[in-house]
C-alpha positions in Angstrom: -2.6 6.8 8.1 -4.7 8.6 5.5 -4.5 6.0 2.7 -3.0 2.6 2.4 -2.9 0.4 -0.6 -0.8 -1.9 -2.7 1.2 -0.9 -5.7 1.8 -2.8 -8.8 5.2 -4.0 -10.0 6.4 -3.1 -13.5 5.7 -6.7 -14.6 2.2 -6.6 -13.3 1.5 -3.4 -15.2 3.0 -4.9 -18.3 0.8 -8.0 -17.9 -2.3 -5.8 -17.4 -1.5 -3.7 -20.5 -0.9 -6.9 -22.6 -4.2 -8.4 -21.4 -6.1 -5.2 -22.3 -4.6 -5.1 -25.8 -5.6 -8.7 -26.4 -9.1 -8.1 -25.1 -9.5 -5.0 -27.3 -8.8 -7.2 -30.4 -11.7 -9.4 -29.6 -13.9 -6.5 -28.5 -13.5 -4.5 -31.8 -14.4 -7.7 -33.8 -17.8 -8.0 -32.1 -20.8 -6.5 -33.9 -21.9 -3.1 -32.5 -25.2 -4.6 -31.3 -23.4 -7.0 -29.1 -21.0 -4.3 -27.7 -24.0 -2.1 -27.1 -25.8 -4.8 -25.2 -22.8 -5.3 -23.0 -22.3 -1.6 -22.3 -26.1 -1.2 -21.6 -25.9 -4.1 -19.1 -22.9 -2.3 -17.5 -24.9 0.9 -17.3 -27.7 -1.0 -15.5 -25.3 -2.3 -13.0 -24.0 1.2 -12.4 -27.6 2.4 -11.7 -28.2 -0.6 -9.4 -25.0 0.2 -7.4 -25.0 4.0 -7.6 -25.1 4.4 -3.9 -22.1 2.1 -3.3 -20.2 3.9 -6.1 -21.0 7.2 -4.6 -19.7 6.1 -1.2 -16.4 4.8 -2.7 -15.9 8.1 -4.6 -16.6 10.1 -1.4 -14.1 8.0 0.6 -11.5 8.2 -2.1 -11.8 11.9 -2.8 -13.1 13.4 0.4 -16.1 14.9 -1.6 -19.4 15.2 0.1 -21.8 12.3 -0.5 -24.4 14.6 -2.2 -21.8 15.5 -4.8 -20.6 11.9 -5.4 -24.2 10.7 -5.8 -24.5 13.2 -8.6 -21.3 11.8 -10.2 -22.5 8.2 -9.9 -25.8 9.1 -11.4 -24.1 10.8 -14.3 -22.0 7.8 -15.1 -25.0 5.9 -16.6 -26.1 9.0 -18.5 -22.6 9.4 -20.1 -22.9 5.8 -21.3 -26.2 6.5 -22.9 -24.7 9.6 -24.6 -21.8 7.6 -25.9 -24.1 5.0 -27.4 -26.3 7.6 -29.1 -23.1 9.0 -30.7 -22.8 5.8 -32.7 -26.4 5.6 -33.9 
């Protein structure tokens, strides 16, 4: 067995899409400063867990760990770039 996982039913997918749409309504109403703080906190968590993230990417894709470490490190940088685009 190379990979094993659970799939979602059509109903589960529909529920997830509905929940995401509802969450977006609340998200877009929040002031930019609040959204920025949330995203920056997420970026910090990405940095704190970059090694774990790299390991997961390596396991999922078969890429070497040195490459996935670069990808994990780039995630926080991309968040910073996205925030700067709004300033």
